[in-house]
N, CA and C of each residue as an Amber inpcrd file, in Angstrom:
protein
   540
  74.6060000 -29.9350000   6.4850000  74.1700000 -30.4400000   7.7200000
  73.3970000 -31.6300000   7.6950000  73.8070000 -32.9610000   7.7330000
  72.8630000 -34.0080000   7.5120000  72.3680000 -34.3030000   9.0030000
  71.0290000 -34.6200000   8.9300000  70.2330000 -35.0950000  10.0980000
  69.8220000 -34.0230000  11.1020000  70.2880000 -32.7510000  10.8210000
  69.8520000 -31.7770000  11.5780000  68.9750000 -30.7230000  10.9940000
  67.8600000 -30.5500000  11.6270000  66.9480000 -29.5460000  10.9450000
  67.2350000 -28.1920000  11.7420000  67.3230000 -27.1640000  11.1020000
  67.3700000 -25.8670000  11.5310000  66.0400000 -25.1250000  11.1470000
  65.6630000 -24.1680000  11.9930000  64.6430000 -23.3200000  11.7990000
  64.7870000 -21.8840000  11.8790000  64.9280000 -21.3020000  10.6980000
  65.2260000 -19.8630000  10.5300000  63.9750000 -19.1350000  10.7030000
  62.7540000 -19.7570000  10.5580000  61.5750000 -18.9080000  10.6370000
  61.1710000 -18.5790000  12.1260000  61.2020000 -17.4000000  12.5970000
  60.8530000 -17.0560000  14.0820000  59.2300000 -17.6620000  14.0770000
  59.0870000 -18.2720000  15.2440000  57.8510000 -18.9900000  15.6190000
  57.4770000 -18.4330000  16.9660000  56.1940000 -18.1510000  17.0400000
  55.6180000 -17.6080000  18.4060000  54.1910000 -18.0870000  18.5550000
  53.7680000 -18.0130000  19.8170000  52.3610000 -18.6020000  20.0020000
  51.2270000 -17.4760000  19.6140000  50.1670000 -18.2170000  19.4190000
  48.9320000 -17.4100000  19.1620000  48.6040000 -16.5520000  20.3730000
  48.2400000 -15.3410000  20.1060000  47.5380000 -14.5120000  21.1790000
  46.1380000 -14.0340000  20.6660000  45.2440000 -13.8400000  21.4640000
  43.9300000 -13.5290000  21.1600000  43.7780000 -12.4330000  20.1760000
  44.9390000 -11.3270000  20.1940000  44.6140000 -10.2530000  19.3650000
  45.1310000 -10.6730000  17.9140000  45.6590000 -11.9330000  17.6980000
  46.0580000 -12.2650000  16.3490000  44.7980000 -12.7620000  15.5290000
  43.6810000 -13.0190000  16.3060000  42.4730000 -13.5790000  15.7250000
  42.1890000 -13.0830000  14.3040000  41.9240000 -11.7450000  14.2330000
  41.3060000 -11.1360000  13.0490000  42.4180000 -11.2710000  11.8230000
  43.7390000 -11.2260000  12.3180000  44.8220000 -11.2020000  11.1130000
  44.7580000 -12.7890000  10.6990000  44.6350000 -13.6280000  11.4580000
  44.5980000 -15.2100000  11.1080000  43.4550000 -15.3630000  10.3840000
  42.2500000 -14.8570000  10.7090000  40.9740000 -15.1140000   9.8440000
  41.0210000 -14.5630000   8.4780000  41.7560000 -13.3830000   8.4110000
  41.9690000 -12.9210000   7.0880000  43.0750000 -13.6100000   6.2560000
  44.1040000 -14.1040000   6.7990000  45.0130000 -14.8370000   6.2340000
  44.4130000 -16.2680000   5.6900000  43.4910000 -16.8970000   6.6660000
  42.9420000 -18.0370000   6.3420000  42.0230000 -17.8580000   4.9350000
  41.1470000 -16.7870000   4.9860000  40.2440000 -16.6030000   3.8400000
  41.2470000 -16.2400000   2.6660000  42.1940000 -15.4040000   2.7520000
  42.9640000 -15.2060000   1.3280000  43.6970000 -16.4110000   0.9380000
  44.2000000 -17.1850000   1.8930000  44.9450000 -18.2670000   1.3600000
  44.0460000 -19.3540000   0.6470000  42.8290000 -19.4520000   1.2070000
  41.8460000 -20.3780000   0.5030000  41.4560000 -19.7460000  -0.7730000
  41.0800000 -18.4730000  -1.0040000  40.5190000 -17.9160000  -2.1550000
  41.5330000 -17.7130000  -3.2250000  42.7730000 -17.5250000  -2.8170000
  43.8080000 -17.4250000  -3.8470000  44.7060000 -18.6630000  -4.1130000
  44.7810000 -19.5880000  -3.2260000  45.5720000 -20.8430000  -3.5740000
  44.7620000 -22.0810000  -3.7660000  43.6320000 -22.1780000  -3.2150000
  42.8380000 -23.4390000  -3.2630000  42.0470000 -23.5190000  -4.4590000
  41.9130000 -22.3520000  -5.3730000  41.1050000 -22.4990000  -6.5650000
  41.5840000 -23.3630000  -7.5250000  42.8300000 -23.7140000  -7.6400000
  43.2500000 -24.7910000  -8.5300000  42.6220000 -26.1260000  -8.1780000
  42.2160000 -26.3300000  -7.0540000  41.6220000 -27.8540000  -6.5710000
  40.3140000 -27.8340000  -6.3490000  39.6010000 -26.5910000  -6.0320000
  38.1800000 -26.5650000  -5.6920000  37.6600000 -25.4050000  -6.5350000
  36.3150000 -25.5150000  -6.7320000  35.6400000 -24.4650000  -7.4220000
  35.5390000 -23.0860000  -6.6830000  34.9220000 -22.1630000  -7.3520000
  34.9110000 -20.9860000  -6.6300000  33.7580000 -21.0340000  -5.4100000
  32.6800000 -21.6060000  -5.6310000  31.6370000 -21.9230000  -4.7040000
  32.2320000 -22.6510000  -3.4790000  33.0120000 -23.5860000  -3.7630000
  33.6760000 -24.3960000  -2.5110000  34.6440000 -23.6430000  -1.8020000
  35.4860000 -22.8570000  -2.5280000  36.4930000 -21.9810000  -1.9020000
  35.7030000 -20.8000000  -0.9600000  34.6890000 -20.4220000  -1.3200000
  33.9170000 -19.2690000  -0.7650000  33.4050000 -19.8900000   0.5050000
  32.7320000 -20.9770000   0.3680000  32.0540000 -21.7000000   1.6040000
  33.2030000 -22.0870000   2.7170000  34.3130000 -22.6020000   2.1800000
  35.3810000 -22.8440000   3.0150000  35.8350000 -21.6850000   3.6680000
  36.1510000 -20.5460000   2.9740000  36.8760000 -19.3990000   3.4720000
  35.8390000 -18.6740000   4.5590000  34.4470000 -18.9470000   4.3980000
  33.4810000 -18.2600000   5.1950000  33.5130000 -18.8940000   6.6310000
  34.2780000 -20.0080000   6.8240000  34.3490000 -20.4640000   8.0790000
  34.9770000 -19.5700000   8.9750000  35.6870000 -18.5440000   8.5770000
  36.4250000 -17.5880000   9.2910000  35.6470000 -16.2270000   9.4140000
  34.5710000 -16.2140000   8.8710000  33.8800000 -14.8080000   8.8340000
  33.4630000 -14.5270000  10.2520000  33.0760000 -15.4710000  11.1780000
  32.9540000 -15.0340000  12.6100000  34.2140000 -14.9910000  13.0430000
  34.8750000 -13.8740000  13.1460000  36.2740000 -13.8690000  13.5620000
  36.4110000 -14.0270000  15.0670000  35.3290000 -13.7940000  15.7990000
  35.5170000 -14.0900000  17.3170000  35.5530000 -15.5130000  17.5330000
  34.6250000 -16.3140000  16.9120000  34.6320000 -17.8120000  16.9480000
  35.8840000 -18.3950000  16.5240000  36.3350000 -17.9090000  15.3300000
  37.5860000 -18.4710000  14.7520000  38.8940000 -18.1430000  15.7540000
  38.9200000 -17.1500000  16.2910000  39.8900000 -16.7900000  17.4160000
  39.7220000 -17.7860000  18.7500000  38.5070000 -18.1500000  18.9650000
  38.3510000 -18.8810000  20.2270000  38.6830000 -20.2240000  19.7200000
  38.5250000 -20.6610000  18.5600000  39.0260000 -22.0150000  18.0690000
  40.4470000 -22.0980000  18.3180000  41.1460000 -21.1340000  17.6740000
  42.6170000 -21.0990000  17.5970000  43.0870000 -21.1050000  19.0180000
  42.5460000 -20.3810000  19.9060000  43.0610000 -20.2900000  21.3180000
  42.8780000 -21.4630000  22.0490000  41.7240000 -22.3650000  21.6530000
  41.6350000 -23.5730000  22.2790000  42.5660000 -24.7310000  21.8170000
  43.4120000 -24.3950000  21.0520000  44.2750000 -25.4650000  20.3940000
  45.8440000 -24.8010000  20.4640000  46.8020000 -25.6770000  20.3180000
  48.1940000 -25.1500000  20.2060000  48.3040000 -24.5560000  18.8880000
  48.3860000 -23.2440000  18.8600000  48.5270000 -22.5120000  17.6250000
  49.8520000 -21.7780000  17.5390000  50.6090000 -21.9740000  16.4580000
  51.8850000 -21.3440000  16.3300000  51.9460000 -20.3240000  15.1370000
  52.5660000 -19.4180000  15.2510000  52.6410000 -18.4030000  14.0490000
  54.0940000 -18.4210000  13.5160000  54.1910000 -18.4660000  12.3340000
  55.5450000 -18.0170000  11.6080000  55.5570000 -16.7380000  11.1360000
  56.7110000 -16.0300000  11.5090000  56.8820000 -14.6910000  11.2010000
  57.9210000 -14.4580000  10.1000000  57.8330000 -13.5590000   9.2010000
  58.7790000 -13.1250000   8.2690000  58.8540000 -11.6440000   8.4230000
  59.9710000 -11.0390000   8.8280000  60.1240000  -9.5480000   9.0150000
  59.0110000  -9.0000000   9.7910000  58.6320000  -9.6850000  10.8970000
  57.7120000  -9.4610000  11.8090000  56.1990000  -9.3670000  11.4110000
  55.9820000 -10.0020000  10.2150000  54.7010000 -10.2160000   9.6970000
  54.1440000 -11.5990000   9.8750000  53.0230000 -11.8140000  10.0920000
  52.5280000 -13.2710000  10.2150000  52.4670000 -13.9150000   8.6210000
  53.3700000 -14.7220000   8.5050000  53.6160000 -15.5210000   7.2080000
  52.5380000 -16.7680000   7.0090000  52.2380000 -17.3050000   8.2330000
  51.5240000 -18.5570000   8.2540000  51.2270000 -18.9850000   9.8400000
  50.4330000 -19.9420000   9.7720000  50.0750000 -20.5600000  11.0720000
  49.6810000 -21.8950000  11.0230000  50.0010000 -22.6310000  12.1510000
  49.5780000 -24.0280000  12.2240000  48.8830000 -24.2890000  13.7240000
  47.9770000 -25.2560000  13.6560000  47.3660000 -25.4740000  15.0040000
  47.0760000 -27.0210000  15.2020000  47.2710000 -27.4440000  16.4290000
  47.0270000 -28.9170000  16.8270000  45.7870000 -28.7900000  17.6250000
  44.9100000 -29.8090000  17.2740000  43.7000000 -30.1730000  17.8910000
  43.6860000 -31.4740000  18.5830000  43.6970000 -31.3370000  19.8930000
  43.8760000 -32.6760000  20.8470000  45.3390000 -33.0090000  20.8550000
  45.5480000 -34.3750000  20.9470000  46.8410000 -34.5850000  21.1340000
  47.6650000 -35.1650000  19.8030000  46.9660000 -35.3140000  18.7180000
  47.6470000 -35.7710000  17.4430000  47.3130000 -35.1400000  16.1950000
  46.1330000 -34.3270000  16.1660000  45.6120000 -33.7520000  14.9550000
  45.9720000 -32.3350000  14.6330000  46.8410000 -32.4150000  13.4380000
  47.1720000 -31.1080000  12.8460000  45.9560000 -30.6370000  12.2400000
  45.2930000 -29.6170000  12.7100000  44.0680000 -29.0240000  12.2020000
  44.0400000 -28.1730000  11.1610000  44.8420000 -27.0160000  11.3500000
  44.8990000 -25.9780000  10.4570000  46.4420000 -25.6820000  10.1090000
  46.7440000 -25.5190000   8.8770000  48.1240000 -25.0230000   8.3970000
  47.8060000 -24.2110000   7.0540000  47.9850000 -22.9500000   7.3080000
  47.8710000 -22.0160000   6.1640000  48.8120000 -21.1360000   6.0650000
  49.1500000 -20.5060000   4.8660000  50.2770000 -19.6640000   4.4730000
  49.8450000 -18.6060000   3.7920000  50.2530000 -17.3550000   4.2920000
  49.8920000 -16.1500000   3.5140000  50.2210000 -16.2430000   1.9250000
  49.3480000 -15.9700000   1.0900000  49.7720000 -16.1680000  -0.4420000
  51.0680000 -15.5510000  -0.8540000  51.3640000 -14.3050000  -0.0570000
  52.5720000 -13.6200000  -0.3990000  53.7920000 -14.3010000   0.1490000
  53.7650000 -15.4920000   0.8130000  54.8980000 -16.1190000   1.3300000
  54.9620000 -17.5250000   1.0540000  54.1460000 -17.9360000   0.1090000
  54.2570000 -19.3760000  -0.4270000  55.6950000 -19.5440000  -1.1190000
  56.0900000 -20.7360000  -0.9720000  57.3240000 -21.3500000  -1.4390000
  58.6530000 -20.5870000  -0.7310000  58.3310000 -20.3540000   0.5150000
  59.4260000 -19.8450000   1.1490000  59.6290000 -20.6670000   2.4700000
  59.2340000 -21.8230000   2.4330000  59.2060000 -22.9210000   3.3690000
  58.6910000 -22.7070000   4.7830000  57.6460000 -21.7990000   4.7900000
  56.8840000 -21.4410000   5.8560000  56.1990000 -22.5280000   6.4390000
  55.4270000 -23.4060000   5.5190000  54.6020000 -24.4510000   5.9890000
  55.5080000 -25.5810000   6.4740000  56.6460000 -25.6630000   5.7230000
  57.5210000 -26.7860000   6.0520000  58.1710000 -26.4820000   7.4580000
  58.5930000 -25.2670000   7.8920000  59.1040000 -25.0440000   9.0470000
  57.9460000 -25.0190000  10.1560000  56.8710000 -24.6020000   9.9830000
  55.6640000 -24.7900000  10.9310000  55.4270000 -26.1840000  11.2260000
  55.3440000 -27.0220000  10.1580000  55.2430000 -28.6530000  10.3370000
  56.2530000 -29.0700000  11.2410000  57.5240000 -28.7020000  10.9250000
  58.6210000 -29.3270000  11.6690000  58.6490000 -28.9110000  13.0890000
  58.4010000 -27.7170000  13.2930000  58.2120000 -27.1740000  14.7960000
  57.0970000 -28.0790000  15.4540000  55.8190000 -28.2480000  14.8850000
  54.7030000 -28.9890000  15.5340000  55.1040000 -30.4510000  15.6280000
  55.7890000 -31.0660000  14.7650000  56.0760000 -32.4090000  14.7840000
  57.1740000 -32.6800000  15.9280000  58.1800000 -31.5650000  16.0400000
  59.2730000 -31.7910000  17.0580000  58.5430000 -31.7590000  18.4400000
  57.6010000 -30.7310000  18.6080000  56.8820000 -30.7150000  19.8480000
  56.3110000 -31.9000000  20.1560000  55.6280000 -32.6360000  19.2240000
  54.8240000 -33.7560000  19.5340000  55.7470000 -34.8900000  19.8760000
  57.0300000 -35.0940000  19.0560000  57.9350000 -36.0000000  19.4120000
  58.3570000 -35.8360000  20.8050000  58.5910000 -34.5630000  21.2580000
  59.1020000 -34.2530000  22.6570000  58.1180000 -34.5160000  23.7230000
  56.8180000 -34.6000000  23.3930000  55.8210000 -34.9570000  24.2570000
  55.5560000 -36.3480000  24.2540000  56.2610000 -37.1990000  23.6170000
  56.2220000 -38.6310000  23.4670000  55.0580000 -39.1540000  22.7270000
  54.7780000 -38.3060000  21.5630000  53.5860000 -38.6960000  20.6510000
  54.3970000 -39.5580000  19.5130000  53.6860000 -40.6250000  19.1290000
  54.3930000 -41.4750000  18.0280000  53.7880000 -41.1190000  16.6910000
  52.7500000 -40.3030000  16.4150000  52.2850000 -40.0480000  15.2370000
  51.3750000 -38.6480000  15.2670000  51.2520000 -38.1920000  14.0330000
  50.4550000 -36.9990000  13.8110000  49.4660000 -37.2750000  12.6980000
  48.2720000 -36.8580000  12.7900000  47.2090000 -36.9680000  11.6870000
  46.8870000 -35.6160000  11.1170000  46.3300000 -35.5930000   9.9520000
  45.6220000 -34.3600000   9.5120000  44.5910000 -34.6460000   8.4170000
  43.6690000 -33.9730000   8.2320000  42.7300000 -34.0210000   7.1340000
  43.2390000 -33.1610000   5.9810000  44.0140000 -33.5570000   5.1200000
  44.6860000 -32.7770000   4.1560000  43.7900000 -32.4190000   3.0710000
  43.7580000 -31.1800000   2.6400000  42.8100000 -30.6530000   1.4630000
  43.5440000 -31.0650000   0.1540000  42.7220000 -31.0370000  -0.8680000
  43.3090000 -31.6600000  -2.1600000  44.4780000 -30.8100000  -2.6800000
  44.4420000 -29.4920000  -2.3120000  45.7220000 -28.7160000  -2.6980000
  46.9020000 -28.9360000  -1.7400000  46.6240000 -29.3650000  -0.4330000
  47.8380000 -29.5710000   0.4280000  48.4220000 -31.1170000   0.3060000
  47.7080000 -32.0560000  -0.3570000  48.0450000 -33.2920000  -0.4100000
  49.4680000 -33.5730000  -0.9100000  49.9910000 -32.9500000  -1.9510000
  51.3960000 -33.1790000  -2.3770000  52.2570000 -32.5480000  -1.0960000
  52.1060000 -31.7620000  -0.5370000  53.0010000 -31.1590000   0.4670000
  53.1390000 -32.1430000   1.5080000  52.0690000 -32.6970000   2.0390000
  52.0810000 -33.7430000   3.2350000  52.5570000 -35.0910000   2.6030000
  52.3750000 -35.5000000   1.4410000  53.2520000 -36.6170000   1.0030000
  54.7320000 -36.3590000   0.8960000  54.9820000 -35.1580000   0.4270000
  56.4840000 -34.9710000   0.5340000  57.1530000 -34.9510000   1.7560000
  56.2730000 -34.5430000   2.8720000  56.7990000 -34.6750000   4.2080000
  56.6240000 -35.8160000   4.9060000  56.3070000 -36.9930000   4.1590000
  56.1850000 -38.2730000   4.6990000  54.9170000 -38.9150000   5.3830000
  53.9510000 -38.0620000   5.1370000  52.5450000 -38.3370000   5.5170000
  51.9270000 -39.5010000   4.6590000  51.2450000 -40.6330000   5.1280000
  50.7900000 -41.4770000   4.3380000  49.1240000 -41.4020000   4.3090000
  48.7030000 -41.5090000   3.0500000  47.2810000 -41.3870000   2.9830000
  46.4690000 -42.5960000   3.6780000  45.4620000 -42.4420000   4.3820000
  44.8250000 -43.4220000   5.2600000  43.4680000 -43.5610000   4.5030000
  42.6650000 -42.5390000   4.2690000  41.3540000 -42.5160000   3.5440000
  41.1260000 -41.4060000   2.9480000  40.1440000 -41.3530000   1.9070000
  39.6820000 -40.2620000   1.2430000  38.3340000 -39.7730000   1.9180000
  38.0320000 -38.5020000   2.0600000  36.8960000 -38.0010000   2.6660000
  36.1340000 -36.9080000   2.0110000  34.8870000 -36.8100000   2.3820000
  34.1770000 -35.4390000   1.7600000  33.4420000 -34.9230000   2.9760000
  33.5300000 -33.6070000   3.0260000  32.8480000 -32.8560000   4.1590000
  32.0400000 -31.7950000   3.6220000  30.8140000 -31.6230000   4.2680000
  29.8410000 -30.6530000   3.6890000  30.0470000 -29.3070000   4.4450000
  30.2510000 -28.3670000   3.7490000  30.3480000 -26.8830000   4.2760000
  29.2390000 -26.2280000   3.8340000  28.1630000 -25.8760000   4.2730000
  27.1230000 -25.3190000   3.8780000  26.6410000 -26.2260000   2.5960000
  26.2340000 -25.7480000   1.5920000  25.8010000 -26.5790000   0.4630000
  26.8260000 -27.2440000  -0.4030000  28.1080000 -26.9840000  -0.0510000
  29.2040000 -27.4790000  -0.8350000  29.9350000 -28.6450000  -0.1520000
  30.3470000 -29.4270000  -0.9900000  31.1120000 -30.7070000  -0.6360000
  32.5010000 -30.6550000  -0.9300000  33.4670000 -30.7450000  -0.0070000
  34.7870000 -30.6630000  -0.1710000  35.6290000 -31.8790000   0.0500000
  36.5180000 -32.2440000  -0.9150000  37.4420000 -33.5320000  -0.5650000
  38.4620000 -33.2710000   0.2670000  38.9110000 -34.2330000   0.9340000
  40.2320000 -34.3300000   1.6920000  40.6770000 -35.5010000   1.8390000
  41.8060000 -35.8130000   2.4460000  42.5300000 -37.2820000   2.6670000
  42.9540000 -37.0600000   4.0320000  42.6190000 -38.1710000   4.8490000
  43.1960000 -38.2770000   6.2600000  44.6370000 -38.9720000   5.9700000
  45.6070000 -38.2460000   6.6500000  46.9110000 -38.5700000   6.4380000
  47.5490000 -38.8550000   7.9090000  48.5760000 -39.4930000   7.8870000
  49.3550000 -39.9440000   9.1510000  50.6790000 -40.0040000   8.8540000
  51.5590000 -39.4580000   9.9530000  52.8370000 -39.5740000   9.9140000
  53.4270000 -40.1200000  11.0950000  54.1650000 -41.0950000  11.1230000
  54.9110000 -41.5850000  12.3470000  55.9290000 -40.5730000  12.7940000
  56.0760000 -40.4530000  14.0470000  57.0370000 -39.5330000  14.5420000
  58.2470000 -40.2310000  15.4180000  59.2150000 -39.5110000  15.6570000
  60.2800000 -40.0660000  16.5840000  59.9050000 -39.5930000  17.9400000
  59.4750000 -40.6810000  18.8210000  59.0080000 -40.3710000  20.1940000
  60.3310000 -40.1360000  20.9550000  60.5050000 -38.8920000  21.3770000
  61.6850000 -38.6960000  22.2330000  61.7460000 -39.1270000  23.6600000
  60.4710000 -39.6090000  23.9690000  60.4360000 -39.9140000  25.3920000
  60.5520000 -41.5630000  25.7320000  60.5250000 -42.2620000  24.4610000
  60.6700000 -43.7930000  24.5330000  61.8380000 -44.3130000  25.3390000
  61.7120000 -45.1320000  26.2390000  62.8720000 -45.5460000  27.0400000
  63.7550000 -46.4860000  26.2010000  65.0450000 -46.5280000  26.5790000
  65.7910000 -47.6060000  25.6980000  65.4500000 -48.9430000  26.3990000
  65.8630000 -49.9130000  25.6690000  65.5900000 -51.4070000  26.0980000
  66.3290000 -51.8350000  27.3470000  65.7060000 -52.3290000  28.3880000
  66.4160000 -52.7250000  29.4520000  67.7180000 -53.3940000  29.1930000
  68.7400000 -53.0030000  29.7950000  70.2230000 -53.4780000  29.6250000
  70.9480000 -52.7850000  28.5280000  70.0980000 -51.9800000  27.7010000
  70.8180000 -51.2690000  26.6350000  71.5840000 -50.0240000  27.0800000
  72.5800000 -49.6850000  26.5890000  73.3420000 -48.4210000  27.0190000
  72.7010000 -47.2170000  26.4270000  72.6370000 -46.1210000  27.0820000
  72.2170000 -44.9050000  26.5540000  73.3080000 -44.1250000  26.0690000
  74.5500000 -44.5920000  26.0910000  75.5800000 -43.9590000  25.6870000
  76.2690000 -44.6350000  24.4930000  76.6380000 -43.9280000  23.4790000
  77.4170000 -44.4540000  22.3870000  78.8200000 -45.0420000  22.6890000
  79.3170000 -44.5750000  23.9150000  80.5730000 -45.1200000  24.5040000
  80.5310000 -46.3160000  25.2830000  79.3510000 -46.9720000  25.1460000
  79.4840000 -48.2960000  25.9760000  78.9020000 -48.0850000  27.4540000
  78.8920000 -49.2050000  28.2350000  78.3350000 -49.0780000  29.5880000
  79.1400000 -48.1630000  30.3800000  78.4510000 -47.5940000  31.4180000
  79.1150000 -46.6970000  32.2180000  79.9050000 -47.4240000  33.5570000
């Protein structure tokens, strides 16, 4: 199938009751997967951002947050902050390399395109940088962020989207069959 994306991963919206599960997924993902790019103290500081599960759930509830499910279990989640910022994208370590992150990104990018947005940006962690490059995101700048006493590197990345709401040029036909 050329040019058509299919999404076999069931995707559902975040509900407040999902907060504790997503906080645990967030922590495990960082502690098990990010250790190749960050040291143990950095990973622990980063993972601790979800220790206040109520605040973490409120953050996710304030954003467009989507969950990817495999066999009824949460395999990963993605969140949109504001109009253009992919804020969080995390996959359960038990579901890596199963296209969970790719399908969640595809869903969010499609939503933004349908909303008329021209681009999406993210602050990609060092471990997520290859994933976003593969998806067509372009590095804009390198960053460091303090989390407690730890400094973590990231890269601001941007991807141009297909804006589904852009009007055709005046006089251009909207049909491939010519003028009506």
